[in-house]
C-alpha positions in Angstrom: -77.7 -21.8 -67.3 -76.9 -25.1 -65.8 -78.3 -25.4 -62.3 -75.9 -26.5 -59.5 -76.6 -29.7 -57.8 -76.4 -30.4 -54.0 -73.0 -32.2 -54.2 -71.3 -29.2 -55.8 -72.8 -26.9 -53.1 -71.6 -29.2 -50.3 -68.1 -29.4 -51.7 -67.8 -25.6 -52.0 -69.0 -25.1 -48.4 -66.5 -27.7 -47.1 -63.6 -26.2 -49.0 -64.5 -22.7 -47.6 -64.7 -24.1 -44.0 -61.3 -25.9 -44.4 -59.7 -22.7 -45.7 -61.0 -20.8 -42.7 -60.0 -23.4 -40.1 -56.4 -23.9 -41.4 -54.9 -20.7 -39.7 -56.8 -21.5 -36.6 -55.4 -25.0 -36.3 -51.9 -23.7 -37.0 -52.2 -21.0 -34.3 -53.6 -23.6 -31.8 -50.6 -25.8 -32.6 -48.2 -23.0 -31.9 -49.9 -22.2 -28.5 -49.7 -25.9 -27.6 -46.0 -26.1 -28.3 -45.3 -22.9 -26.4 -47.3 -24.2 -23.4 -45.4 -27.5 -23.4 -42.0 -25.6 -23.4 -43.2 -23.2 -20.7 -44.4 -25.9 -18.3 -40.9 -27.3 -17.5 -39.4 -23.9 -17.4 -42.0 -22.6 -15.0 -41.8 -25.7 -12.9 -38.0 -25.7 -12.6 -37.9 -22.0 -11.6 -39.6 -23.0 -8.3 -37.4 -25.9 -7.7 -36.7 -29.1 -9.6 -39.0 -32.1 -9.5 -38.2 -35.3 -7.7 -37.6 -37.3 -11.0 -35.8 -36.1 -14.1 -36.9 -36.8 -17.6 -35.4 -40.3 -17.5 -37.5 -41.2 -14.4 -34.4 -41.2 -12.1 -34.1 -39.2 -8.8 -32.9 -35.7 -9.9 -30.8 -35.2 -6.7 -28.7 -38.4 -7.4 -28.7 -38.6 -11.2 -28.9 -34.9 -12.1 -31.0 -33.0 -14.6 -31.8 -34.3 -18.1 -32.7 -30.9 -19.6 -29.9 -28.5 -18.6 -26.7 -28.7 -20.6 -28.0 -31.6 -22.6 -28.2 -33.8 -19.4 -24.4 -33.7 -18.7 -22.7 -32.5 -15.5 -20.3 -29.6 -15.7 -17.3 -28.8 -13.6 -18.0 -25.2 -14.3 -20.6 -25.3 -11.6 -19.2 -25.0 -8.1 -21.4 -26.8 -5.5 -20.3 -26.3 -1.9 -21.6 -27.0 1.6 -20.0 -25.8 4.8 -20.7 -26.7 8.5 -20.8 -30.5 7.8 -19.9 -32.5 11.0 -17.5 -35.5 10.7 -19.8 -37.3 13.1 -23.4 -36.5 14.2 -24.9 -36.7 17.7 -28.5 -37.8 18.2 -31.0 -34.9 17.9 -28.2 -32.4 17.5 -28.7 -29.5 15.0 -26.1 -28.4 12.5 -26.2 -25.3 10.3 -25.3 -25.9 6.7 -24.4 -23.2 4.2 -25.1 -24.2 0.7 -23.3 -22.4 -2.1 -23.9 -22.8 -5.9 -22.2 -20.6 -8.4 -20.8 -20.5 -11.9 -17.0 -20.9 -11.9 -16.6 -18.2 -14.6 -18.5 -15.7 -12.5 -16.5 -16.5 -9.4 -13.2 -15.8 -11.3 -14.5 -12.4 -12.4 -15.8 -13.4 -15.9 -19.2 -12.9 -17.5 -21.0 -16.1 -16.4 -24.4 -17.2 -15.1 -25.6 -15.3 -12.1 -28.7 -17.3 -10.9 -28.6 -20.7 -9.1 -30.8 -23.3 -7.6 -30.3 -26.6 -5.6 -31.9 -29.8 -4.5 -30.8 -31.7 -1.3 -31.7 -35.0 0.3 -30.6 -36.9 3.4 -32.8 -39.9 2.4 -35.3 -39.0 5.1 -32.7 -39.2 7.8 -33.1 -36.3 10.2 -35.0 -33.1 9.4 -34.3 -29.9 7.6 -35.5 -26.5 8.7 -34.8 -22.9 7.6 -35.6 -19.3 8.4 -38.5 -17.5 6.7 -36.1 -15.2 4.7 -34.5 -18.2 2.9 -35.9 -19.0 -0.6 -36.3 -22.7 0.4 -39.2 -25.1 0.2 -40.0 -28.8 0.5 -38.9 -30.6 -2.7 -41.6 -31.4 -5.2 -42.6 -35.1 -4.8 -40.2 -35.6 -1.8 -41.4 -33.6 1.3 -38.4 -34.8 3.4 -36.0 -33.2 0.8 -35.5 -29.5 0.2 -34.9 -27.3 -2.8 -34.9 -23.6 -3.8 -38.2 -21.9 -4.1 -36.9 -19.2 -6.4 -33.6 -18.8 -8.4 -31.2 -17.0 -6.2 -28.8 -14.3 -7.4 -26.0 -15.0 -5.0 -26.6 -18.8 -4.8 -26.2 -19.0 -1.0 -28.7 -20.6 1.4 -28.6 -21.4 5.1 -30.4 -24.5 6.3 -30.4 -26.4 9.7 -30.2 -30.1 9.6 -31.3 -31.9 12.8 -29.9 -35.4 13.3 -32.2 -38.4 14.0 -33.1 -39.0 17.7 -31.0 -42.3 17.6 -28.1 -43.9 15.9 -29.2 -44.9 12.4 -25.7 -45.6 11.1 -23.9 -43.4 8.5 -26.1 -40.9 6.8 -25.6 -40.1 3.1 -26.4 -36.8 1.5 -26.8 -35.7 -2.1 -26.7 -32.1 -3.2 -27.5 -31.1 -6.8 -26.9 -27.5 -7.9 -27.5 -25.7 -11.1 -26.3 -22.4 -12.5 -28.5 -20.8 -15.1 -28.5 -17.7 -17.3 -32.1 -16.7 -16.3 -33.5 -16.9 -19.8 -36.3 -19.2 -18.6 -35.4 -22.0 -21.0 -33.3 -25.0 -20.0 -30.6 -25.2 -22.6 -26.9 -25.7 -23.1 -26.1 -22.4 -21.4 -27.3 -23.8 -18.1 -25.0 -26.0 -16.1 -25.4 -28.4 -13.1 -23.2 -30.5 -10.9 -23.7 -33.1 -8.0 -22.0 -33.3 -4.6 -22.4 -36.3 -2.3 -21.0 -36.9 1.2 -21.7 -38.8 4.4 -21.7 -38.2 8.1 -20.5 -40.9 10.5 -22.7 -42.3 13.3 -22.2 -41.4 16.9 -19.2 -42.9 18.7 -17.3 -43.8 15.5 -14.9 -40.9 15.5 -12.8 -39.7 18.4 -11.0 -36.3 18.5 -7.3 -36.6 19.4 -5.3 -34.1 21.3 -3.6 -32.9 18.2 -6.9 -31.6 16.8 -6.5 -33.5 13.5 -10.2 -34.4 13.6 -12.3 -31.4 12.8 -15.7 -30.8 14.2 -17.1 -29.5 10.9 -15.8 -29.3 7.4 -16.4 -27.8 4.0 -17.1 -30.1 1.1 -17.2 -28.9 -2.5 -17.1 -30.0 -6.1 -16.3 -28.0 -9.2 -13.6 -26.3 -11.2 -10.3 -26.8 -9.2 -8.7 -23.7 -10.6 -11.6 -21.5 -9.5 -11.7 -23.0 -6.1 -8.0 -23.0 -5.2 -5.9 -21.4 -8.0 -7.7 -18.2 -8.9 -5.2 -16.1 -10.8 -5.5 -12.3 -10.7 -5.4 -10.4 -14.0 -2.7 -7.8 -14.7 -5.2 -5.1 -14.3 -6.3 -6.4 -10.9 -2.6 -6.6 -9.7 -1.9 -3.1 -10.9 -5.0 -1.7 -9.2 -4.0 -3.4 -5.9 -0.4 -2.1 -6.3 -1.7 1.5 -6.9 -4.0 1.2 -3.9 -1.2 -0.1 -1.6 1.1 2.7 -2.9 -1.5 5.4 -2.1 -2.0 4.1 1.4 1.8 4.0 2.0 2.2 7.6 0.7 -0.7 8.8 2.9 0.6 7.0 6.0 4.2 8.1 5.5 3.1 11.7 4.8 1.1 11.8 8.0 4.0 10.3 9.9 6.5 12.9 8.6 4.1 15.8 9.1 3.3 15.1 12.8 6.9 14.1 13.6 8.1 17.4 12.1 5.5 19.4 14.0 6.3 17.8 17.3 10.1 18.3 16.7 9.4 22.0 15.9 7.4 22.5 19.1 10.0 20.8 21.3 12.7 22.7 19.6 11.0 26.0 20.3 10.6 25.2 23.9 14.2 24.1 24.2 15.3 27.4 22.6 13.2 29.4 25.0 14.8 27.6 28.0 18.3 28.3 26.7 17.6 32.0 26.0 16.0 32.5 29.4 19.1 31.1 31.2 21.5 33.1 29.0 19.8 36.4 29.6 18.8 35.6 33.2 15.1 35.7 32.4 12.3 33.4 33.3 8.6 33.1 33.8 6.8 35.9 35.6 6.2 35.6 39.4 3.2 33.5 40.5 2.0 33.7 44.1 1.9 30.4 46.0 -1.9 30.6 46.5 -2.2 30.4 42.7 0.8 28.2 42.0 -0.4 25.2 44.1 -3.8 24.8 42.4 -2.3 25.3 39.0 0.5 22.8 39.6 -2.0 20.2 41.0 -4.4 20.6 38.1 -1.6 20.3 35.5 -0.1 17.3 37.3 -3.5 15.4 37.4 -4.1 16.1 33.6 -0.5 14.9 32.8 -1.0 11.7 34.8 -4.5 11.1 33.2 -3.2 11.6 29.7 -0.3 9.3 30.3 -2.6 6.5 31.7 -4.9 6.8 28.7 -1.9 6.6 26.3 -0.5 3.5 28.0 -3.9 1.8 28.0 -4.5 2.5 24.3 -1.0 1.2 23.6 -1.6 -2.0 25.5 -5.1 -2.6 24.0 -5.4 -4.9 21.0 -8.5 -3.1 19.7 -8.2 -0.4 17.1 -9.8 3.1 17.2 -11.8 4.2 14.2 -13.5 7.4 13.2 -16.4 7.4 12.7 -16.9 4.5 15.2 -17.9 1.3 13.5 -20.7 0.8 16.0 -22.6 3.9 14.7 -22.1 3.6 11.0 -23.5 1.1 8.4 -21.5 -1.9 7.5 -19.2 -1.2 4.5 -18.9 2.5 5.3 -15.3 3.8 5.0 -13.7 4.6 8.3 -10.3 5.8 9.3 -8.1 4.1 11.9 -6.7 6.7 14.4 -5.1 4.4 16.9 -1.5 5.5 16.4 -2.4 9.2 16.0 -4.5 9.3 19.2 -1.8 7.4 21.2 0.8 9.9 20.0 -1.5 12.9 20.9 -2.1 11.4 24.4 1.7 11.1 25.1 2.3 14.5 23.7 -0.4 16.1 25.8 0.9 14.3 29.0 4.4 15.7 28.2 3.1 19.3 27.7 1.1 19.2 31.0 4.3 17.9 32.8 6.2 20.8 31.2 3.5 23.1 32.5 4.1 21.9 36.0 7.8 22.6 35.6 7.0 26.2 34.4 4.6 26.7 37.4 7.4 25.7 39.8 9.8 28.2 38.1 7.1 30.9 38.3 6.6 30.2 42.1 10.3 30.5 42.7 10.8 33.7 40.7 11.7 36.9 42.6 8.9 39.4 43.0 9.2 42.6 41.2 7.9 46.0 42.4 4.9 45.6 40.2 4.2 42.2 41.7 4.3 43.7 45.2 2.0 46.5 44.2 
């Protein structure tokens, strides 16, 4: 047997070690790649960084990772409550809206959104605790979302500088994402820029042509202003309007017919009583006076209530909107209650008339006994 030398033993050991380390190295490489991909995704979910991948301010030049770095008109970026001119130290409430145009038009689009906003350190931003907003990463004077929002709406207060610093320029970048956690071509972004004039540069005329605040937006024009309803939506609205019309007309015909029958019956009784020389039974004066006064007061009160309800601009709902949750279905009873009040007043007035007839009726033998 040929004895093995030291070189052959060392070579075999090295080969065995290399074979064992090969899967470990590959697995480590996979973990490194996954970590590198997860870092930007995790960072962007809590708000974008100050600079994009190209080293430019994200709020002005946009994102370099979403949608291959290109803007998209599919993203609607809107801010409301923007003044034409600011006053020193005055606070203004902005409402920021970011949404996918396809989702707004009823399609199956992205449903999560984020934003980044700057005023170039002019003035200060503040917000309520329930808003998912934080100071922007790398720019404490700017603001961004702290968590992707499902409705894409945030409320923020901007307080103007304590003195005139000239026109103030704002940039608002918004993105609409699919929530997959990876910035890809299915995520879209857009940028909106605007300015606010310094104090004393704009004067409101008497015609009101100069607005105190305005809404500024960018995005798909058709989605913002020319949203077309589908045939199914139009048919559903037509059916709903038809059902409401049938319900309203049915109620109108029912109550009108009922009132007509009641008045017809009363008129028939009056005619028959005169034809056969009959009338209400005798009622003593000591009973007739209190009854007539009571019915008169009720008739007057019902008439006043009916007139006041008719003159009022407010509607009457059941259940009252003040005691139910927002969005609960309620029924408007304004017309019905007004009609009932007038009808009640007329019936009490008719009761006064019948009381007078009963007081004037001749006493019968039974009445005297």
